[in-house]
NUMARBA-635177 format. One line per field, with one value per residue (C-alpha): residue number from 1; residue in three letters; x, y, z. Coordinates in steps of 0.2 Angstrom, whole numbers, plus 5000, padded with zeros to 4 digits. Example, Ala and Ser with C-alpha at 12.3 -4.5 7.8 and 13.67 -1.06 7.14 Angstrom:
// NUMARBA-635177
seq: 1, 2
type: ALA, SER
x: 5062, 5068
y: 4978, 4995
z: 5039, 5036
This chain:
// NUMARBA-635177
seq: 1, 2, 3, 4, 5, 6, 7, 8, 9, 10, 11, 12, 13, 14, 15, 16, 17, 18, 19, 20, 21, 22, 23, 24, 25, 26, 27, 28, 29, 30, 31, 32, 33, 34, 35, 36, 37, 38, 39, 40, 41, 42, 43, 44, 45, 46, 47, 48, 49, 50, 51, 52, 53, 54, 55, 56, 57, 58, 59, 60, 61, 62, 63, 64, 65, 66, 67, 68, 69, 70, 71, 72, 73, 74, 75, 76, 77, 78, 79, 80, 81, 82, 83, 84, 85, 86, 87, 88, 89, 90, 91, 92, 93, 94, 95, 96, 97, 98, 99, 100, 101, 102, 103, 104, 105, 106, 107, 108, 109, 110, 111, 112, 113, 114, 115, 116, 117, 118, 119, 120, 121, 122, 123, 124, 125, 126, 127, 128, 129, 130, 131, 132, 133, 134, 135, 136, 137, 138, 139, 140, 141, 142, 143, 144, 145, 146, 147, 148, 149, 150, 151, 152, 153, 154, 155, 156, 157, 158, 159, 160, 161, 162, 163, 164, 165, 166, 167, 168, 169, 170, 171, 172, 173, 174, 175, 176, 177, 178, 179, 180, 181, 182, 183, 184, 185, 186, 187, 188, 189, 190, 191, 192, 193, 194, 195, 196, 197, 198, 199, 200, 201, 202, 203, 204, 205, 206, 207, 208, 209, 210, 211, 212, 213, 214, 215, 216, 217, 218, 219, 220, 221, 222, 223, 224, 225, 226, 227, 228, 229, 230, 231, 232, 233, 234, 235, 236, 237, 238, 239, 240, 241, 242, 243, 244, 245, 246, 247, 248, 249, 250, 251, 252, 253, 254, 255, 256, 257, 258, 259, 260, 261, 262, 263, 264, 265, 266, 267, 268, 269, 270, 271, 272, 273, 274, 275, 276, 277, 278, 279, 280, 281, 282, 283, 284, 285, 286, 287, 288, 289, 290, 291, 292, 293, 294, 295, 296, 297, 298, 299, 300, 301, 302, 303, 304, 305, 306, 307, 308, 309, 310, 311, 312, 313, 314, 315, 316, 317, 318, 319, 320, 321, 322, 323, 324, 325, 326, 327, 328, 329, 330, 331, 332, 333, 334, 335, 336, 337, 338, 339, 340, 341, 342, 343, 344, 345, 346, 347, 348, 349, 350, 351, 352, 353, 354, 355, 356, 357, 358, 359, 360, 361, 362, 363, 364, 365, 366, 367, 368, 369, 370, 371, 372, 373, 374, 375, 376, 377, 378, 379, 380, 381, 382, 383, 384, 385, 386, 387, 388, 389, 390, 391, 392, 393, 394, 395, 396, 397, 398, 399, 400, 401, 402, 403, 404, 405, 406, 407, 408, 409, 410, 411, 412, 413, 414, 415, 416, 417, 418, 419, 420, 421, 422, 423, 424, 425, 426, 427, 428, 429, 430, 431, 432, 433, 434, 435, 436, 437, 438, 439, 440, 441, 442, 443, 444, 445, 446, 447, 448, 449, 450, 451, 452, 453, 454, 455, 456, 457, 458, 459, 460, 461, 462, 463, 464, 465, 466, 467, 468, 469, 470, 471, 472, 473, 474, 475, 476, 477, 478, 479, 480, 481, 482, 483, 484, 485, 486, 487, 488, 489, 490, 491, 492, 493, 494, 495, 496, 497, 498, 499, 500, 501, 502, 503, 504, 505, 506, 507, 508, 509, 510, 511, 512, 513, 514, 515, 516, 517, 518, 519, 520, 521
type: MET, SER, GLY, SER, SER, ALA, PRO, LEU, ARG, LYS, PHE, THR, ARG, GLU, GLU, VAL, SER, ARG, HIS, ASN, THR, PRO, ASP, ASP, LEU, TRP, ILE, ILE, ILE, ASP, SER, LYS, VAL, TYR, ASN, VAL, THR, ARG, PHE, LYS, ASP, LEU, HIS, PRO, GLY, GLY, THR, SER, VAL, PHE, LEU, ASP, GLU, ASP, ILE, PRO, GLY, GLN, ASP, ALA, THR, GLU, ALA, PHE, TYR, GLY, LEU, HIS, LEU, HIS, GLU, VAL, LEU, GLU, LEU, PRO, GLN, TYR, ARG, ARG, LEU, GLN, VAL, GLY, THR, ILE, GLU, GLY, GLU, GLU, PRO, GLN, LEU, TYR, GLY, LYS, ILE, GLN, GLY, GLN, ILE, SER, GLN, VAL, PRO, TYR, ALA, GLU, PRO, ALA, TRP, LEU, THR, PRO, GLY, TYR, TYR, SER, PRO, TYR, TYR, LYS, GLU, SER, HIS, ARG, ARG, LEU, GLN, ARG, ALA, PHE, ARG, GLU, PHE, VAL, ASP, GLU, TYR, ILE, TYR, PRO, ASP, ALA, GLN, ALA, ARG, GLU, ALA, ASP, GLY, LYS, ARG, PRO, SER, GLN, SER, VAL, ILE, ASP, LYS, MET, ALA, GLU, LEU, ASN, ILE, HIS, ALA, MET, ARG, MET, GLY, PRO, GLY, LYS, HIS, LEU, ARG, GLY, LEU, LYS, LEU, MET, ASN, GLY, ILE, VAL, ALA, PRO, GLU, GLU, PHE, ASP, TYR, PHE, HIS, GLU, LEU, VAL, ILE, THR, GLN, GLU, ILE, VAL, ARG, CYS, PHE, ALA, ARG, GLY, TYR, GLY, ASP, GLY, ILE, LEU, ALA, GLY, CYS, VAL, ILE, GLY, LEU, PRO, PRO, VAL, LEU, ASN, PHE, GLY, SER, GLU, GLU, LEU, LYS, ALA, LYS, VAL, VAL, PRO, GLU, VAL, LEU, GLY, GLY, LYS, ARG, PHE, ILE, CYS, LEU, ALA, VAL, SER, GLU, ALA, HIS, ALA, GLY, SER, ASP, VAL, PHE, GLY, LEU, GLN, THR, THR, ALA, THR, LYS, THR, GLU, ASP, GLY, LYS, TYR, TRP, ILE, ILE, ASN, GLY, SER, LYS, LYS, TRP, ILE, THR, ASN, GLY, HIS, PHE, ALA, ASP, TYR, PHE, THR, VAL, GLY, CYS, LYS, THR, GLU, ASP, GLY, PHE, THR, VAL, ILE, LEU, VAL, GLU, ARG, GLN, GLU, GLY, VAL, GLU, THR, LYS, PRO, ILE, LYS, THR, SER, TYR, SER, ALA, THR, ALA, GLY, THR, ALA, TYR, VAL, THR, PHE, ASP, ASN, VAL, LYS, VAL, PRO, VAL, SER, ASN, THR, LEU, GLY, GLU, GLU, GLY, GLY, GLY, ILE, PHE, VAL, MET, LEU, SER, ASN, PHE, ASN, HIS, GLU, ARG, TRP, VAL, MET, CYS, CYS, GLY, GLY, ALA, ARG, SER, GLN, ARG, LEU, LEU, ILE, ASP, ALA, CYS, LEU, LYS, TRP, VAL, THR, GLN, ARG, LYS, ALA, PHE, GLY, LYS, PRO, LEU, ALA, SER, LEU, ALA, VAL, ILE, ARG, SER, LYS, LEU, ALA, SER, MET, ILE, ALA, ARG, THR, GLU, SER, ILE, GLN, ALA, TRP, LEU, GLU, ASN, VAL, THR, TYR, GLN, MET, CYS, ASN, MET, SER, TYR, ARG, GLU, GLN, ALA, SER, LYS, LEU, ALA, GLY, GLN, ILE, ALA, PHE, LEU, LYS, MET, TYR, SER, THR, ARG, SER, ALA, GLN, GLN, THR, ALA, ILE, ASP, ALA, VAL, GLN, ILE, TRP, GLY, GLY, ARG, GLY, ILE, THR, GLN, THR, GLY, MET, GLY, ARG, LEU, ILE, GLU, HIS, TYR, TYR, ARG, THR, VAL, PRO, PHE, ASP, ALA, LEU, LEU, GLY, GLY, ALA, GLU, ASP, VAL, LEU, ALA, ASP, LEU, GLY, ALA, ARG, GLN, ALA, ILE, ARG, SER, MET, PRO, GLN, ASN, ALA, ARG, LEU
x: 5045, 5030, 5029, 5028, 5046, 5053, 5054, 5042, 5050, 5046, 5042, 5037, 5022, 5032, 5042, 5026, 5019, 5033, 5026, 5012, 5012, 5004, 5021, 5025, 5010, 5009, 4994, 4992, 4978, 4977, 4996, 5000, 5009, 5004, 5012, 4998, 5007, 5004, 4988, 4979, 4976, 4969, 4957, 4939, 4933, 4944, 4961, 4953, 4949, 4968, 4971, 4960, 4970, 4967, 4974, 4991, 5004, 4991, 4981, 4967, 4960, 4943, 4941, 4945, 4933, 4919, 4921, 4928, 4926, 4941, 4943, 4950, 4966, 4968, 4967, 4984, 4984, 4982, 4993, 5007, 5005, 5010, 5028, 5029, 5021, 5021, 5035, 5029, 5011, 5002, 4987, 4971, 4957, 4951, 4937, 4931, 4942, 4941, 4932, 4930, 4915, 4911, 4913, 4899, 4884, 4870, 4880, 4879, 4865, 4866, 4872, 4888, 4891, 4904, 4897, 4879, 4871, 4858, 4849, 4849, 4866, 4879, 4897, 4894, 4884, 4899, 4912, 4901, 4899, 4918, 4923, 4909, 4912, 4930, 4924, 4912, 4925, 4938, 4928, 4910, 4912, 4925, 4915, 4899, 4906, 4913, 4897, 4887, 4897, 4896, 4879, 4886, 4881, 4891, 4908, 4907, 4923, 4914, 4899, 4912, 4921, 4904, 4900, 4916, 4911, 4893, 4887, 4873, 4867, 4867, 4857, 4843, 4841, 4842, 4837, 4841, 4851, 4865, 4868, 4886, 4892, 4907, 4900, 4912, 4927, 4918, 4915, 4897, 4891, 4876, 4866, 4867, 4864, 4848, 4839, 4850, 4865, 4855, 4851, 4870, 4873, 4860, 4864, 4882, 4879, 4870, 4886, 4892, 4882, 4875, 4856, 4855, 4871, 4864, 4850, 4862, 4872, 4859, 4845, 4834, 4840, 4834, 4816, 4816, 4825, 4814, 4799, 4811, 4819, 4802, 4791, 4801, 4804, 4820, 4826, 4823, 4831, 4846, 4849, 4845, 4850, 4869, 4870, 4862, 4870, 4887, 4885, 4885, 4867, 4855, 4837, 4823, 4805, 4794, 4777, 4773, 4765, 4760, 4742, 4744, 4757, 4752, 4736, 4743, 4726, 4725, 4740, 4737, 4752, 4745, 4751, 4741, 4745, 4749, 4737, 4748, 4749, 4768, 4772, 4766, 4765, 4767, 4763, 4763, 4774, 4782, 4788, 4800, 4809, 4824, 4839, 4828, 4839, 4853, 4843, 4845, 4829, 4813, 4801, 4785, 4767, 4755, 4736, 4731, 4715, 4715, 4719, 4736, 4751, 4770, 4782, 4801, 4806, 4823, 4829, 4827, 4819, 4804, 4810, 4816, 4822, 4824, 4832, 4821, 4829, 4825, 4830, 4841, 4853, 4855, 4866, 4851, 4846, 4828, 4819, 4804, 4802, 4791, 4786, 4781, 4775, 4788, 4788, 4791, 4790, 4775, 4788, 4794, 4778, 4782, 4769, 4752, 4743, 4732, 4741, 4752, 4746, 4752, 4769, 4770, 4763, 4776, 4790, 4783, 4786, 4804, 4806, 4799, 4809, 4825, 4820, 4817, 4834, 4842, 4831, 4835, 4853, 4854, 4846, 4861, 4872, 4863, 4864, 4883, 4885, 4874, 4882, 4899, 4893, 4885, 4900, 4912, 4902, 4900, 4886, 4882, 4898, 4896, 4894, 4877, 4876, 4873, 4856, 4841, 4832, 4846, 4847, 4828, 4830, 4844, 4834, 4819, 4831, 4839, 4823, 4815, 4830, 4832, 4814, 4814, 4829, 4821, 4805, 4815, 4825, 4809, 4801, 4818, 4817, 4800, 4805, 4819, 4807, 4792, 4790, 4788, 4769, 4768, 4778, 4765, 4750, 4757, 4770, 4762, 4754, 4768, 4781, 4769, 4767, 4786, 4790, 4777, 4784, 4802, 4800, 4790, 4803, 4817, 4809, 4807, 4825, 4830, 4820, 4828, 4846, 4844, 4838, 4853, 4865, 4857, 4863, 4876, 4861, 4855, 4872, 4878, 4896, 4907, 4903, 4884, 4884, 4878, 4863, 4858, 4859, 4849, 4836, 4835, 4834, 4824, 4807, 4810, 4809, 4792, 4786, 4796, 4788, 4772, 4767, 4766, 4747, 4744, 4755, 4747, 4729, 4735, 4741, 4725, 4714, 4723, 4721, 4703, 4701, 4709, 4697, 4688, 4670, 4665, 4676, 4667, 4671
y: 4684, 4684, 4703, 4700, 4706, 4714, 4733, 4742, 4746, 4756, 4746, 4751, 4743, 4734, 4726, 4720, 4713, 4700, 4692, 4684, 4665, 4655, 4652, 4671, 4681, 4700, 4712, 4731, 4739, 4758, 4760, 4747, 4731, 4715, 4698, 4685, 4670, 4660, 4669, 4664, 4647, 4654, 4666, 4664, 4666, 4653, 4653, 4656, 4674, 4677, 4667, 4677, 4684, 4702, 4700, 4692, 4706, 4718, 4732, 4724, 4739, 4739, 4720, 4722, 4736, 4726, 4712, 4719, 4734, 4745, 4740, 4723, 4731, 4739, 4722, 4716, 4700, 4708, 4723, 4711, 4706, 4723, 4723, 4740, 4754, 4760, 4772, 4790, 4786, 4789, 4779, 4789, 4778, 4778, 4771, 4777, 4791, 4791, 4806, 4814, 4821, 4811, 4819, 4808, 4819, 4817, 4806, 4819, 4831, 4848, 4857, 4846, 4848, 4861, 4876, 4874, 4884, 4881, 4892, 4879, 4874, 4885, 4882, 4872, 4859, 4858, 4856, 4842, 4834, 4834, 4827, 4814, 4807, 4804, 4795, 4784, 4780, 4776, 4767, 4763, 4757, 4743, 4737, 4738, 4727, 4714, 4713, 4712, 4697, 4688, 4694, 4699, 4715, 4730, 4730, 4738, 4747, 4757, 4760, 4767, 4778, 4785, 4789, 4798, 4810, 4811, 4804, 4794, 4810, 4820, 4806, 4811, 4828, 4845, 4847, 4848, 4831, 4840, 4853, 4853, 4840, 4842, 4837, 4829, 4837, 4854, 4856, 4861, 4869, 4861, 4877, 4878, 4860, 4859, 4846, 4849, 4844, 4828, 4826, 4826, 4813, 4801, 4804, 4800, 4784, 4778, 4777, 4762, 4752, 4740, 4743, 4731, 4738, 4756, 4750, 4740, 4755, 4761, 4764, 4758, 4773, 4785, 4778, 4770, 4784, 4799, 4793, 4792, 4809, 4817, 4808, 4799, 4805, 4814, 4799, 4787, 4799, 4801, 4783, 4777, 4792, 4792, 4773, 4773, 4789, 4782, 4766, 4756, 4749, 4747, 4752, 4748, 4752, 4738, 4742, 4730, 4714, 4699, 4703, 4722, 4730, 4747, 4746, 4753, 4751, 4733, 4728, 4713, 4715, 4719, 4728, 4726, 4734, 4724, 4726, 4739, 4749, 4750, 4739, 4734, 4715, 4714, 4699, 4698, 4698, 4710, 4706, 4714, 4724, 4732, 4730, 4719, 4704, 4714, 4727, 4731, 4742, 4740, 4755, 4745, 4749, 4740, 4739, 4744, 4747, 4766, 4762, 4762, 4765, 4766, 4758, 4756, 4738, 4733, 4716, 4704, 4687, 4685, 4695, 4684, 4688, 4678, 4683, 4684, 4680, 4693, 4697, 4711, 4708, 4699, 4714, 4724, 4713, 4711, 4701, 4692, 4698, 4690, 4696, 4683, 4691, 4704, 4715, 4734, 4749, 4760, 4774, 4767, 4773, 4786, 4799, 4797, 4781, 4778, 4792, 4781, 4786, 4804, 4797, 4787, 4800, 4813, 4801, 4795, 4811, 4811, 4792, 4794, 4809, 4800, 4786, 4799, 4806, 4789, 4784, 4800, 4797, 4779, 4781, 4791, 4776, 4767, 4782, 4783, 4765, 4765, 4780, 4772, 4755, 4762, 4772, 4758, 4743, 4738, 4728, 4726, 4733, 4750, 4757, 4755, 4773, 4774, 4765, 4776, 4764, 4765, 4784, 4784, 4773, 4784, 4800, 4793, 4788, 4805, 4815, 4805, 4807, 4825, 4828, 4818, 4828, 4845, 4840, 4833, 4849, 4860, 4849, 4850, 4869, 4869, 4858, 4870, 4884, 4875, 4869, 4851, 4853, 4863, 4849, 4836, 4846, 4853, 4841, 4824, 4823, 4830, 4818, 4804, 4808, 4811, 4794, 4785, 4794, 4791, 4772, 4769, 4779, 4769, 4752, 4758, 4764, 4747, 4738, 4750, 4747, 4728, 4730, 4741, 4728, 4712, 4696, 4706, 4716, 4700, 4693, 4695, 4696, 4705, 4721, 4721, 4717, 4735, 4734, 4716, 4722, 4737, 4728, 4715, 4727, 4742, 4734, 4736, 4755, 4753, 4745, 4752, 4767, 4763, 4754, 4765, 4763, 4767, 4783, 4788, 4787, 4796, 4811, 4811, 4810, 4825, 4835, 4831, 4836, 4853, 4857, 4874, 4871, 4885, 4880, 4876, 4873
z: 4664, 4676, 4680, 4699, 4703, 4687, 4687, 4675, 4659, 4643, 4628, 4610, 4603, 4591, 4605, 4613, 4597, 4597, 4613, 4604, 4607, 4620, 4629, 4628, 4629, 4632, 4630, 4631, 4641, 4641, 4638, 4651, 4646, 4655, 4654, 4654, 4649, 4665, 4670, 4654, 4661, 4677, 4668, 4674, 4657, 4650, 4639, 4622, 4625, 4625, 4609, 4598, 4583, 4589, 4606, 4608, 4608, 4603, 4612, 4621, 4629, 4620, 4623, 4641, 4645, 4635, 4648, 4664, 4677, 4678, 4696, 4691, 4685, 4703, 4712, 4718, 4709, 4693, 4696, 4698, 4680, 4673, 4667, 4659, 4649, 4631, 4628, 4625, 4631, 4647, 4654, 4650, 4658, 4676, 4686, 4703, 4711, 4729, 4736, 4720, 4710, 4695, 4678, 4670, 4665, 4678, 4689, 4702, 4708, 4699, 4714, 4714, 4695, 4691, 4683, 4690, 4704, 4718, 4730, 4743, 4748, 4757, 4760, 4775, 4765, 4752, 4766, 4774, 4757, 4753, 4770, 4771, 4753, 4758, 4774, 4764, 4751, 4765, 4778, 4773, 4755, 4758, 4773, 4764, 4750, 4762, 4772, 4756, 4752, 4769, 4775, 4792, 4801, 4798, 4807, 4824, 4820, 4806, 4818, 4831, 4818, 4813, 4831, 4834, 4821, 4827, 4810, 4819, 4827, 4810, 4802, 4814, 4807, 4815, 4833, 4852, 4851, 4842, 4855, 4861, 4849, 4837, 4820, 4808, 4817, 4817, 4799, 4803, 4819, 4827, 4827, 4808, 4804, 4794, 4783, 4768, 4779, 4783, 4764, 4760, 4773, 4767, 4749, 4751, 4761, 4746, 4736, 4746, 4733, 4745, 4749, 4764, 4772, 4771, 4782, 4793, 4799, 4811, 4799, 4814, 4824, 4811, 4812, 4830, 4840, 4836, 4846, 4861, 4857, 4855, 4867, 4880, 4898, 4902, 4912, 4897, 4885, 4896, 4896, 4878, 4867, 4871, 4869, 4852, 4845, 4852, 4842, 4858, 4856, 4842, 4841, 4829, 4825, 4828, 4821, 4805, 4808, 4798, 4800, 4798, 4786, 4783, 4794, 4810, 4818, 4814, 4825, 4836, 4848, 4865, 4880, 4897, 4913, 4929, 4944, 4952, 4936, 4936, 4921, 4904, 4899, 4881, 4869, 4851, 4836, 4823, 4805, 4793, 4806, 4800, 4812, 4823, 4823, 4832, 4840, 4859, 4860, 4851, 4848, 4848, 4843, 4854, 4856, 4873, 4882, 4877, 4859, 4850, 4861, 4858, 4871, 4871, 4875, 4880, 4874, 4889, 4893, 4882, 4867, 4853, 4836, 4820, 4804, 4789, 4772, 4760, 4742, 4748, 4762, 4779, 4783, 4787, 4801, 4795, 4808, 4815, 4833, 4846, 4863, 4876, 4892, 4891, 4907, 4903, 4915, 4911, 4912, 4895, 4887, 4873, 4872, 4880, 4882, 4867, 4858, 4848, 4831, 4834, 4839, 4823, 4812, 4818, 4812, 4796, 4786, 4791, 4788, 4770, 4766, 4771, 4759, 4745, 4748, 4746, 4731, 4722, 4724, 4721, 4703, 4698, 4702, 4687, 4676, 4679, 4676, 4660, 4652, 4655, 4648, 4632, 4627, 4630, 4624, 4606, 4598, 4580, 4576, 4585, 4602, 4611, 4613, 4594, 4595, 4597, 4608, 4621, 4621, 4624, 4639, 4645, 4642, 4653, 4667, 4668, 4667, 4681, 4692, 4689, 4693, 4709, 4715, 4711, 4720, 4734, 4736, 4736, 4750, 4760, 4759, 4765, 4780, 4784, 4785, 4794, 4812, 4815, 4818, 4801, 4792, 4799, 4792, 4776, 4770, 4773, 4756, 4747, 4754, 4752, 4733, 4732, 4740, 4728, 4713, 4718, 4721, 4705, 4695, 4703, 4698, 4680, 4680, 4686, 4672, 4659, 4666, 4664, 4646, 4643, 4651, 4645, 4654, 4664, 4672, 4681, 4686, 4704, 4699, 4686, 4677, 4680, 4698, 4703, 4690, 4697, 4715, 4712, 4702, 4716, 4730, 4724, 4727, 4746, 4744, 4736, 4753, 4767, 4775, 4767, 4751, 4735, 4733, 4751, 4750, 4734, 4742, 4757, 4746, 4736, 4752, 4760, 4744, 4744, 4762, 4758, 4744, 4747, 4749, 4738, 4723, 4707, 4689
């Protein structure tokens, strides 16, 4: 009996126990009966695990969950091994339930936890969260896992599906660009869309469990398109914005250079005008540009005669991109971009000539805030995984959760994550009640500190998680793959949008500048 075509039957545990030889080998996992006679020789972990005296014909639930993710049982090749269930019993264990809120403590932010309350979220936020979680689980998650494996850019079909629901537009936050759009099939009206709605979108995308993919699905739009929206000519916006938000063309922000990372004024890419004053001629290079390898538009920071200027460049002759191999994922399209005598109309200038720093600064707050949203939520993925692991994994004859040192690490992980979310929601509330100009003057330091604290906390949480998971925490396949992935990719967040030390100093300098002159101890 192979289990591939036989109907499922009801067995007693005594009946199953008789199938206990290498030539007739059954096991029980969570009240389900599996015939592994033929499979044992194909098992990636070897045959011996099935021949342990406590396994043949016995309940192997504890042994299974000490070695495998629940999702393994859901794979077609393993579901075919099931031949029946135990009479009078029902399966009790579950893994990820599509579209559902996790019941694991602290795996969800408090406002999503049954029995908890929040002053920030209205029914429209909850409707959006429910609908978008289902979308992520159905469309984004499977594509993210596939692209994480093959390193290709996100599937255009997913990009198009997101465009149909105007998800790309919602990722840009509230504003005029939402007018007249039907958001997520009308779940939220454009005029009521606020930063908490955007927070919901960003935090749900993080659940695709693939950091590079999260950047690959038009993250370049989130940081590259706002300068066009806010400082581009009406003609330029009419052409570029619908193409990008419709998912037909990609855009990226091209500021960082090999010679100048966080030092915007140290840029060496130049833009000089032609004699007739109608065109810019751009020369130089950019490095670590997210989405750059497959971008159609580049929002480029240039050194001009008047200082620092931002110019929109369309991919053309003279623009070349090369992928950069990073420790997170080729799916993000991280690139080295070169501009060789690229001719661009002066009408593509974003903002005033020499006023590029104001164009960039107006966008930095939002970019860093978005990263804080993602960082706060991603740490909960580790809390979820670690709490499940320490309650099902046994070591030294008892569950890991019984060890004080393990509980101490969990406590620190939870405390950090909860504090980040609370701080984030406070900042988001301020954003909802401040003008864009007020945000720039009052929240730059707050967001800089929050981003610095969030990424430092995330790295410590990653270290703690690896210690809890041991060798599995540094293995790219199997049970600990999420831990390994997070540990490998989390340093990116500490650099993107401004390095931690630079942001910490920014916040401190702003605080010092705001000190009243007559204050004394």
